[in-house]
C-alpha positions, -999 to 999 in steps of 0.1 A, spaced: 234 -8 450 227 23 430 228 22 392 251 46 374 230 69 350 237 66 313 256 96 300 237 113 272 256 138 251 224 149 235 211 162 268 241 185 271 236 196 235 199 204 242 209 225 272 235 244 252 211 250 224 185 262 248 209 287 264 219 300 230 183 304 220 175 321 253 204 345 248 192 353 212 156 360 224 167 382 253 192 401 231 165 406 204 140 418 230 165 443 245 172 458 210 136 462 197 110 488 205 85 479 232 65 511 235 58 542 215 52 572 238 33 602 227 54 633 225 44 669 231 18 684 207 33 689 173 61 663 178 62 627 169 61 598 194 93 586 210 102 549 213 113 529 242 134 498 236 136 467 258 171 479 271 154 511 283 124 495 298 142 465 314 180 472 314 188 437 328 179 420 295 213 425 279 232 413 309 210 382 312 216 375 275 253 376 281 249 354 312 230 328 291 259 327 267 285 324 295 264 296 310 270 275 279 307 273 288 299 268 324 276 239 317 301 222 294 332 228 316 317 218 350 302 187 364 284 174 395 275 198 422 290 228 405 270 221 373 238 218 394 246 251 410 248 267 375 214 252 367 199 266 399 214 300 392 199 300 357 165 291 371 167 318 397 177 344 372 149 333 349 124 338 377 137 372 387 140 386 352 106 371 343 90 392 371 108 423 359 96 417 323 60 410 333 59 441 355 73 462 326 45 448 304 17 454 328 29 489 339 39 507 307 55 541 307 31 570 312 17 585 280 23 555 258 4 553 225 12 518 212 27 486 225 47 462 202 50 425 204 87 427 214 81 420 251 69 386 240 105 379 229 117 386 264 90 364 279 100 336 256 137 341 264 130 340 301 109 309 299 136 291 279 162 302 304 141 289 333 134 256 316 170 250 308 180 259 344 156 233 358 167 208 331 204 212 340 195 209 377 175 177 374 193 159 345 229 167 354 239 131 362 231 122 326 253 149 311 288 138 299 318 150 318 346 162 296 375 170 320 380 134 334 400 120 305 424 149 307 430 148 344 465 137 355 464 102 370 475 99 406 504 74 405 512 71 368 546 56 361 565 77 337 586 58 312 621 71 308 646 65 281 673 41 295 701 61 279 688 93 294 684 76 328 720 64 327 733 99 319 712 114 347 726 88 371 761 97 361 753 134 366 741 126 401 774 108 408 759 72 408 773 44 387 744 32 366 760 -2 360 764 -9 397 729 -25 400 732 -45 368 739 -82 375 769 -95 357 767 -129 340 796 -151 332 815 -141 301 806 -104 304 841 -94 315 859 -79 286 892 -91 300 885 -127 297 881 -126 259 846 -138 260 856 -172 274 835 -187 301 852 -200 332 848 -236 340 824 -241 369 
């Protein structure tokens, strides 16, 4: 017999915080200057931001934010698929970022520390993806208490039910058993048995 894992709301909170942190790091990396490139003689150097060097950073930052809702709203196999997708995206974008760092644009003069923000954001995204993939059974599931039960009996107001029966052409008193003394014509007297 398998043991049911204990649900831990903190695990879900850690995953959501990691995704928010990854989104912030990737967004910051896309908006900051990565390289300063020497211009023609007599002109100042131009700057290349992370969004120019690795255009996917902004989209991946938005994906990390959307993944917060996906991790909270899903469960089971679907939540694990979200974790696997996050890990895969982390690997792919990590390769792009490292290539951009190793092969700078031609004629660059200086490199900033901004690419390290992107590396940190990608690492956090990858770690959160693997965490969601492996720890999903411990995450709480939020939709279960709001799901409609299968054969739940709906309580109806007896007066309303009587009127609905009359509207349908059914006598609502036909199934009610009559006891002695209920006949208004007998003055409330009981008949001798």
